[in-house]
N, C-alpha and C positions, 0 to 999 in steps of 0.2 A: 243981628243974626237971630234966627228963629228956628226952633225944632220942637216936634211934638211926637207923641206915640198914641196910637189908637188900639185899644184892647179888643181882642177877638174872643178868646176863651182861655181858661186855664192861665198859663203864663205865656201866652202868645200875643204879640203886638206887631203892629206895622209902624215903623218910624218914618217920619218925613221931615224935610227941612225946607228952608226958604228957597233952596235951589230947585225944588220940585221933585227931587228923586225920593224913592222909597226904599226901605230896607227891612227885611223881616227880622224880628227879635224874638227870642224865647229863652227859657231856662235850660239848664243841662238836661232836665228831665223831659221836657217837651221836644227838644232837639229839632226844631223846625226853622231855625234862623240863628243869626248871630247872638251870642251872649253879650250883654252890655259891655263888659270889660274887654271882650275881644274887639269890639268897635273902637274902644279907646286905643288899643294896641295898633289896630289898622290905621286909625287916624294919625297916630304918632309916626308910623312907618311912612305913610303917604306924605305927611307934612315935611319931614326931613328928606325923604326921597326926592320930592319935587325941588327942594332947595339944592341938594347935592348935584342932581343931574343938570339943573340949570347952570350952576356954577361951573361944572366940568365942561359943558358945551361952550360957555363963554371963554373958558381957558383953552378951547380948541382941542380938547382931549377926544381921541377917536373911540368913543364908547359905542359898542355894538349891542351890549346887553347889560342890564342893571337890575339888581334886586336888593330889597331891604328886608331884613328879618328882625322882628322884635321878639325877644324871649324874656318872659317874666321869671326871674331867678328865685325871688323870695317874696313872700307876702306875710303880713302880720298874722299871728296865730289867733287873734281875737277879732271879733266883728268890729268894724266893717271890713276886716281883712284886706287893707290897702296894700298896694304894691310897695315894697321897700327897696328892691334891687332889680334892675333890668339890664339887658344887653341889647344893643342895636348893632347888627352886623350888616355891612354894606358889601355887596359882591359886584365888582366892576369888571366887566369883560370888554377888552378892546385891544387896540394895537398901540404898543409903546406908551402905555398909560404911566404918567408920572406919579409915583407914590406921594410926593410932596403936594401935588395938586389935589389928590384925593383927601389927604389929611387936612389940608386947609379948607376945602369945601365942607367937610364934616364939622370942623371947628366953627366956621361961619354959620352953618345951619344951627348948631347947638347953642352958640352964644349970642347970635344976632337975629336970625331970620325966622326960625321955626317956633311959632307961638305954642304949639302943643308941647314941644320939648321944654320951652321956657317955663310953662306952667308946671309940668310934671317934675322937672328937675328941682323944684322947690321942696318936693316931698319924697322923691325917689332917687336913689343913687343910680345913675345911668352910665354904663360903660359903652364906649364906642369902639368897634373893631372893624377892620376892612380887609378884604382879600381882593387881589387883582389877578385876573385870569387872562393870559395872553390869547388873543383870538387867533384862530388858525387862518393862514393865508388862503384867500379864495382862489 
């Protein structure tokens, strides 16, 4: 895996990775792109989200919409102000979704498949919660 950033001015960068995609980065002051820790949160949400939806599809759950929210609840008071506590919320919308299937998919992602979660859980207390919304009949 490979990633780099190119500086433009001030605290504005463009990040790119081996995949060939680019993403704008900046500080809170510049506000022209993602802040670096926001990208970590997005990466965590994406990693676990891909696992969970893949597992739910294999379990033949009728998911019609799916969202993963990552909220950083606490950070250290001193620099480098690392995350100390976070919450990942999974919102699953579908027809007759089995709560046990969702819980198991989250567990598998957290303990076996998601590399981002595996790394971050070594330093951050992560709480996993989910909500199931019954889809309206068409």
